C-alpha positions as a Markdown table, in Angstrom:
| # | Residue | x | y | z |
|---|---|---|---|---|
| 1 | Met | -41.9 | -44.9 | 59.4 |
| 2 | Tyr | -38.8 | -46.3 | 61.3 |
| 3 | Thr | -39.3 | -49.5 | 58.8 |
| 4 | Ile | -39.1 | -47.2 | 55.6 |
| 5 | Phe | -35.9 | -45.7 | 56.5 |
| 6 | Ser | -34.3 | -48.9 | 57.6 |
| 7 | Leu | -35.0 | -50.7 | 54.1 |
| 8 | Leu | -34.2 | -47.3 | 52.6 |
| 9 | Lys | -30.5 | -47.8 | 54.6 |
| 10 | Trp | -29.9 | -50.9 | 53.0 |
| 11 | Val | -30.7 | -50.0 | 49.3 |
| 12 | Val | -28.6 | -47.2 | 49.7 |
| 13 | Leu | -25.5 | -49.2 | 51.4 |
| 14 | Ile | -26.2 | -52.1 | 48.7 |
| 15 | Tyr | -26.4 | -49.1 | 45.8 |
| 16 | Leu | -23.1 | -47.8 | 47.3 |
| 17 | Val | -21.6 | -51.2 | 47.4 |
| 18 | Lys | -22.9 | -52.0 | 43.4 |
| 19 | Thr | -21.3 | -49.1 | 42.0 |
| 20 | Gly | -18.1 | -49.0 | 44.1 |
| 21 | Arg | -18.2 | -46.1 | 46.2 |
| 22 | Ile | -17.7 | -47.7 | 49.5 |
| 23 | Pro | -16.1 | -51.3 | 50.2 |
| 24 | Glu | -18.0 | -54.6 | 50.4 |
| 25 | Ser | -16.7 | -55.0 | 54.0 |
| 26 | Thr | -18.2 | -51.9 | 55.0 |
| 27 | Leu | -22.1 | -53.7 | 54.3 |
| 28 | Val | -20.3 | -56.9 | 55.6 |
| 29 | Lys | -20.2 | -55.1 | 59.2 |
| 30 | Cys | -23.6 | -53.3 | 58.9 |
| 31 | Gln | -24.8 | -56.6 | 58.5 |
| 32 | Gln | -22.9 | -58.2 | 61.2 |
| 33 | Phe | -24.0 | -55.2 | 63.4 |
| 34 | Ala | -27.4 | -55.3 | 62.5 |
| 35 | Ile | -27.7 | -59.4 | 63.5 |
| 36 | Ala | -26.2 | -58.7 | 66.7 |
| 37 | Thr | -28.9 | -56.1 | 67.9 |
| 38 | Val | -31.4 | -58.3 | 66.8 |
| 39 | Thr | -30.3 | -61.0 | 68.7 |
| 40 | Thr | -29.7 | -59.0 | 72.0 |
| 41 | Val | -33.1 | -57.5 | 71.6 |
| 42 | Leu | -34.7 | -61.3 | 70.8 |
| 43 | Val | -32.3 | -62.1 | 74.0 |
| 44 | Tyr | -33.6 | -58.8 | 76.3 |
| 45 | Val | -37.3 | -59.9 | 75.4 |
| 46 | Ser | -37.3 | -63.4 | 76.5 |
| 47 | Ser | -35.6 | -62.5 | 79.7 |
| 48 | Ile | -38.1 | -60.0 | 80.3 |
| 49 | Ala | -40.8 | -62.5 | 79.3 |
| 50 | His | -39.7 | -65.1 | 81.9 |
| 51 | Val | -39.0 | -62.8 | 84.4 |
| 52 | Val | -42.9 | -61.9 | 84.2 |
| 53 | Glu | -44.0 | -65.4 | 83.9 |
| 54 | Ser | -42.1 | -66.0 | 87.3 |
| 55 | Val | -43.7 | -62.8 | 88.9 |
| 56 | Asp | -46.9 | -64.1 | 87.5 |
| 57 | Leu | -46.5 | -67.5 | 89.4 |
| 58 | Val | -45.5 | -66.4 | 92.3 |
| 59 | Ser | -47.6 | -63.9 | 93.1 |
| 60 | Asn | -51.3 | -65.5 | 92.0 |
| 61 | Gly | -50.4 | -69.3 | 92.6 |
| 62 | Ile | -51.4 | -70.5 | 89.1 |
| 63 | Ala | -49.8 | -69.8 | 85.7 |
| 64 | Glu | -50.9 | -71.7 | 82.5 |
| 65 | Gly | -52.4 | -74.6 | 84.1 |
| 66 | Tyr | -49.7 | -75.1 | 86.9 |
| 67 | Ile | -50.6 | -74.3 | 90.4 |
| 68 | Gln | -47.7 | -73.8 | 93.0 |
| 69 | Arg | -47.8 | -75.3 | 96.2 |
| 70 | Arg | -47.7 | -73.1 | 99.6 |
| 71 | Ile | -45.4 | -74.6 | 102.4 |
């Protein structure tokens, strides 16, 4: 449902720019905001995956074929 509304938003924005009802700079700002949002989400997801993998390595002693040495 969210994907449909998101695609519809972009279609409406492009239509409004093509008909001249809003300036093209508004579309560019929306595109930059969307790219920044996606980049931020990807950075957060990758950092969370890294933290979870580190915790798994420390707690179990084995993670993806690596054995942690006990001192």
